[in-house]
N, C-alpha and C positions, 0 to 999 in steps of 0.2 A: 504494500500500500504506500504510494508516494505521498510525501508531504506536498501540500498544495498552497500556492499563493493565489488568492483571488484579487482581482483588480477591477475597480469601478471607475469609469470615465463618463461623467455626466456632461455632455457637450451641448452646444446650441441647437444642433439639428438632431442628434442621435444620442441615446443613452445606452452605454455598452457595459458588459461585464465579461470577464474572461478568467479562466483558470490555467495556471502554469505549474509545472513542477519546478524544483529548485535548480534544475539545469536549463531552465528557460524554454522547455518544450511546451508548445501551445496545445492544450488538451480540450478546451471547450469555450464556447462564446455564446452569449445571448445579447440581443439588442432590440430596441424598439424606438420609434420616433419620439422626440421630445414632445409630450402632450401638454406641457405646462406653459409653453410660449404663447404670449398674447401681443399682437401688434395692433396699434391704433394710431395712425399718423406717426408722429415722432416718438410716441410712447411705445417702448418694447419691454414688456414685463413678463414675469413668470409667477405662477401660483406656487407658493413654497411647499404646500402640502402635496400638490400634484407632482412636484419635482421629487419629493421624498418617496412617494408611492411608485413612480417610475423606477427609481433606483432600487427599491426593495424588490420589485417584480423581476428586473433583469438579474439581480443577484440570486433570487430564488430559482429562476429558470436555469441559470448557469450551474448552480450547485446541484440541481437535479440531474444534470447531464454527465456528471463526472464522479468517478469513484476514487477515494483516497482520503488522506487525513488533512483537513484544513489546518494550515499552520499560520496563516496571516491574511489580512485584508488591507489593501492600500486604496485610498480614496483620492481622486483628482477630479477636476471639473473646469468649466470655463472660468477665466480668471477674474476679470473686473466685475463691477456692479455692486449693488447694495441689497443685502438680504437682511431686513430689519427684524429684531425681536423686541417685544415689550418686556415689562418687568416680570411677567409670568413666563417668560421665555417662549412665547407664542408669536407667530408672524404678525408684525404690525403693518398689515396690508400686503399688496403684491410686491415682489422683488423687482428692482430696477436693474435691467441687464446691461451688459457692455455695449449693446447696440442702441440703447435708448438715446434719443436726441434732445430731451427736454431742457438740458442745461446748455444747449448750444448758444443761446443769446448771452448767458452769463459768461461763457468762455470768450465770446466775441468782445464783450465789454472790457474784460480784464486784459485781453490781448492788445486792444487798442491803447489802453492806458499803460501797458508795459509792466503790470504789477506781478506777473508770474515769475519774473527773473529770480527773486530770492528762493522760490520753490524749486525752480529748475536747477539752481546752483547746488541745492542740497540733495534732491531726489534723483537728479540726472534727467528728469523727464518733465515736460510741461503738462499741466492738467488738461484733460480733454473731457468731452461729454461722458466718456466711459468711466472717469475717475470717481471713486467713491466720495472723495472730498467735495467735488462739484455737485454730485447728486444730493448729498446731505445739505449743501448750501442752498440748492434749489428747494428742497423740502422745507428748510428753515424759513425761506422767504415766501413760499407759495402755499405750503400746507403746514403752518406752524403747530397746529394741534397734533398732527401726526408726528411731526419731528419731536415734540416734547414727549410723546409716548415711547419713543425708541430708547431702549436701554442698551442694546447691543447692535452693532453694525457688522454683519458677517459677509463673507463671500459664499458662493454656492457650496464649495467643498467643505467649508467650515460648518455650514448648516447641516450638510449630510453627515459629517463626522459627529456633530452633536446629536443628530437623530439616531445614529448607531451606537453611541457610547454614553450619551447624557452629559458630556463634558464639552466646554467651550475652550478651544485652543486655536492658535494661529502659528504660522511659520514665516520666516522673514522674506522669502522670495515673493510672497503675495503682498505683504504689507509695505515693504520698503519703497517700491516705485511710486506709491501714493503718499505715504506718511513718514518716510524715514530717510536718514542719511545713508547713502549707498556705501560710503567709506567706513563709517563706524558701525553699521548694521543695527542702528537703534532709531526709534521714532524721534521726530524733530518737531518742536513747537512752532517752527517757522511756518509750517503749512497753515495751521489754524490762524495764527496771528496775521499772516499776509491776506488771507481770505476774509477775515473778520467772522470766522465760524466759532460759535460759542461752545460747541461740543464736537469733538472728532476723535482724538486719541483715546479719550475716556470711554468711548463706545466700543473700542476694539477688544477682542478676546486677549487673553494672556499669550504673549509671543514667546515661543521657545525655539531653540535650534532644531532644524529638521532632523529627524531621528529621535528626538525627545517628544515629539508631538504624537504620542501614542496612548492608547487606553484599551480596555477590554470591551468586547461586544456585549451590549446589554441583553438581559434575558428576553425583553420584549422584541428587540431586533433579531435575536437568535430564532425565536419562534416564527417571525415573519419571513426570514430568509432561508431557514433550514441550516444555517451555520451554527456551530457550537457557541454557547455563552462563554464569555471570557476570551474568545479568540482575539489575539493582538490586532488592533486596528491602527494603522499608520496614516496620519494626514500628510499626503505628499504635496509637492509643489503643484502649480496650476497645470492645465492641460498643455500649454505651450511648451514649458520646459520638459514636461514628461515626454511629449512627442519628439522634441529635438533630441533628447537622450535616446529614445527608442529608435531614432534614425542613425544613432552612432555618434552624435556630437559630443566631443570631449572624451569619448571612449575608444572608438576605432581609430587607429593611426591613419593620419591623412584626412580625416573628416573633421574639419574645423568650421564648416559652414553648411547651412541647410536652408531649404525653402519648403514651406508647407502650404498647400492650397486646399484648405477646407472652406467652411463658411466664410472665414476671413483668410487673408494671406499673411504669413509670418516668414520673415527672412532673418536668420540668426547666425551668430558666431560664438565660439568659445574663445575667450580672451583672458590674458593675464591682467591687462590694464585697459579697460574701456576708454580711459581718458586719452589714449593715443590714437583714436580713430581719426581718419582724415577729415570727415565731416560728421556732425552730430545733429540730425534733425530734432526739433523740439519734442517730437512724439516718440523718440527712441526710448527703450527701456533697458535697464540693467538689473539682473538678479544674481545673488550668490549661487554658484554652481552647487547643485544638490548632492554631488558625489565627491566633494573635496575642494581643492584649490581652484581659484579663478572665478570667472563670471560668465554668465550667458548674457550677451548683448543682442537685442533683436528689435526689428522694426515690425510692430503689430499693425498691419493695415486693417481698417474696417472692411474694405472691399476685397473679397476673394471670389470663390466660386458662386457665392450668392449673386454675383453679377449676372449670371446666365438666367436665373429666375427673373430678375428685373428686366433683362432684355426680352424675355418671353412676352412681357406685357406690351412691348413696343413692336415686336415682329410677329407674334403668334407662333413662333417656332418653339417646339418642345425642347427644353434643356437636354443636351446630350453630353453628359460628362465623360462618356467613354466612346472611343471608336469614330471620332469625326475625321473628316479629310480636310486638309488645308484648302482654304478658299482665298488665295492671295488677291489683294485688291489695292486700290488707291485710298482706302479708308484709313483714317487714324481716329481711334476711339480713346477718350479719356474716361476711365472706368470707375468714376466716383459717384455712385448712385445711392449709397446708404444715407439716410436722413441725418445721421450724426456727423457727417462730414468725413474727414480723413485724419488719421493719426500719424502715420509715417509711410514713406519718407516725405510726404507733403503734409504738413501739420496745420490744419485749419478747420474750424467748424463749418465753413462756408463752401467746402468743396462741392463741385458740380460736375456731372458728366457732360460730355460733348462728343459729337460725331462729325468729323470733317471729311469732305470728299463725297458726300451723299449725292446720288443722281437718281433719276427715275428708273435706271437700269440696275440699281443696287439690289442684291438678293438678301434674304434673311440669313442664308449660309455665310455670306461675306461679312455681315454684321457680327454674327456669332464668332467667326474666326478672328475678326478684328478685336473682339473682346479678349480672346486668348493671347493675341499678340500684345495687347495692352498690359495684361497681367505679367507677361514675360519682361516687358520693358520696365515696369515698376520694380520687378525683382532685380533687374540689372542695376537700376539706379541705387537701390538699397545696398547691394553688395559692393558697388563702387564706393559708396560712402563708408562702408565698414572695412575697406581695404582688403577685399577678399582675393584680389589678383585673379588668376585663372585656375585656381585650385578646384577640385571636384566639388559639385553641389549635390548633397543627398536630398532627394525629392520625395516628399510624402504628401498625404492628403488625398482627397477624392480625385483631383485632376492628375495625380501620378498615374492613374489608370488609363489616361489618354496619351497613347504613345506619340501621336502627332504633336501634341502640345509639349511633351517632354523633349522631343527632337527640336522643336522651335526654341524652347527655353535654352537648350545647350547652344544652339547657333547664335541666339540673340545675346547671351551672356559670354560667349566664346569660351565656354567651360564645359568639361565633361559632366554629365548628369548621371547619378546613380539612382535608379528608380526602386522604390519600395512600394509595391502595389497591393499588399495584403490588407491595408487599411487599419492595421492594428498597432501602429507605432506608438500611439499614446498609451495603450494598454501595456505593451512591452516595456516602454520606458518606465511606467509606474511600477511594473513588476520588478524591473531591475533595481529601482530605488529601494523597494521593499527588501529585495534580496541583499542589498548592500547594508541597509540600516538594521534590519531585523535579524539577519542570519550571517552577517559578516563576510559575504562574498567580496572578493577583490575586484577592482576595476578591470583588470586583465581577464579575469574569469567572465565577467559580464560581457566584455567585448567579444569573447570567443563563443559564448553560449547564448546569451540573451539577444544580441543584435543580429548575429549571423550574416549570411551573404545577402547581397542585393539582387533583385531580379535581373537587372541588366545595366550595363554601362553604355551610355549613348554619347558619342563624340560629336562636336560641332560639325555641321556641314560646311563644305567649301563651295566655291563657284557661285552661280546666279542667286541661289537662296541666301547665301551668306551676304552677298552684296545687297540684296533686297532688305535683309534684316538690318544691316548697318545703316543704310540710307533711311529706312523707316524709323529706326531708333533716333537718329539725329533729328528727323522731322518731329517725332513725338516730343523730344526734349525741348525743341524750339517752340513748339505750340504750347507746351506746358508753361514755359517762361512768359509767353505772350498772354495767355488766358488767365493764369492764376491771379494776377493783380485785380482782375475784374470780378472775381467770385463774390466778394463782399457786396458789391453793387447789385449783382444779380439777386443775392439773398435779400437785400433791402427792398428791391422791387417786388419780389415775391411776397414779402411781409406786408406790403401795402395793398395787396389785392382785396382784402376784406374791407379796407377803408373806402374803396370805390365801388363796393357792391358786387365784387367778383368772387366766385368760389372755385 
C-alpha cells in the first residue's frame, strides 16, 4: 500500500484534485468546473460556501479512485482576491476574485497622483484591481457596513485550509506582494498608511514560513472527503508558483523561465536577485521560492486564454484551445479584454483591446489566430524585461495543448519551447512542495521524479514564418506604444455614456 499525497488546486475555471505516491507517480485525478464564479459587469465574485463544496467533492471523488495510505494533503488555489470572514468566522458576503474590476477607478486615481510609489518600493509591485488592499479600500468607501463586519481577510487557499482544518494560517508568498517587504519577508505598515486604509494587516491570518503552515484534517472534513482525520494538511503557495514549480522552474537544470497560458497568462523566472532585472513593470510580482533559496519573479497578466471566450462574442467562432491551424494575416490584435485592465507587462486599469488591419474580407479564423499571436508577443515582451535571453521556455496551461501556438511562441520569442500538455503542472508542483516540506525529499529527487520529461521540444522556425513573426512583433510593439497613452481617455469616454443617456 503506497503512501499517498493528495493535492487540491482550486482554480478560476476548474477545481482539481489528484493523488500521487511519494515518487511522484500520478495515480488518480478528479475535476469539475468552478461552480462558484459569478460575473456581473466589472464584479467577478465567488460564493465561498460553493467554493468549499466544490473542493470537498473533487477530493472525495479522487480519494474514491485510489487505493493506498493517505499521508498528506496540500492545498493551493488562485492567488489574489479577498475572501472575507466575520467575527463568527463565516463568509461576510461573496468573495472578490482577482478578476474583479470594481477598484479600477481607485487605482486610476492613485496612479494619476503618483501615490503608489512608496508601496511599490516596499512590495516590489504596484497595487492593481486584483490586490486585496485595493479591494478592502473599495469596500471601506462603498460598503462601509460590510467592511466593518470583516474580521479576517483571506485568500481562497487560506479559506479552504480553514474549512479543512479549522485553523487560520497564511504563508509569505501570498501575502508579501500585497502587504509586505519582499526583502525582509514581513508585513509593512507602508501599505495601509499610503492608502489611508484603517484596517488591513490586522485582518490577515497568522503568517508562518511555508512548511510550518500545516495542521490536521478535521473530523468533519474527514467525513466529507473520505480522508482520515488528522491527516497532515499543508497550505502551499498560490497556484502560480505551484504551477511554475510543476513545470520545473528552479528544479530542473536549465529551466529558469516558464510561461503558463491558463485563464490568465503568467510569465516567470527563478532568480537570485529580482532587483537586477533589466526592466520592472509596475505589475510584476516577486515571491520567496517555496523550495529554498531565491525568488520567483513573474508577470501575472489578467488576459490569457480567457481571450478566446471574449473573442467568441465578437466573431461567433467557438473557442478552440486545441488543434487550430495558423491563419496568418495583416491583423494585429491587442489582447486586453478583461474589465480589470492589465497587470503586467503593461500595468494599467484602463487597458483596452484593439484590432488593427480589419477588412470586410477578414475571417473569424484570422481573428482567432491573431489572438494567439498577441499572447505570444506579450510573452516575448515579458521575458525580454526579465532578461531571459534565448534560454528554453517551459510551457504549461491549456494552450500548451495547441501545438501550432507552441510553435509560434518558440518562433516569436526565438527560444526553444518545452511543452507540458498533461494539464497537471499545478497539481504536480503542489505535490512536490508537499513532498519537500512534509517528507523531506531533496530538490534533486523532485527534479528526477516529480517533474519528469516534457512532451516535446519545439525549436524556433526559420525562413518566411520567422521573418513574419519578427516584423509582426515590431509592429505590435509600435502600436502598443502609440495606443497605450490613449487608454485612459477611452475609459473616461466610456464612463460618461450613462450621463448622456446611453447604455
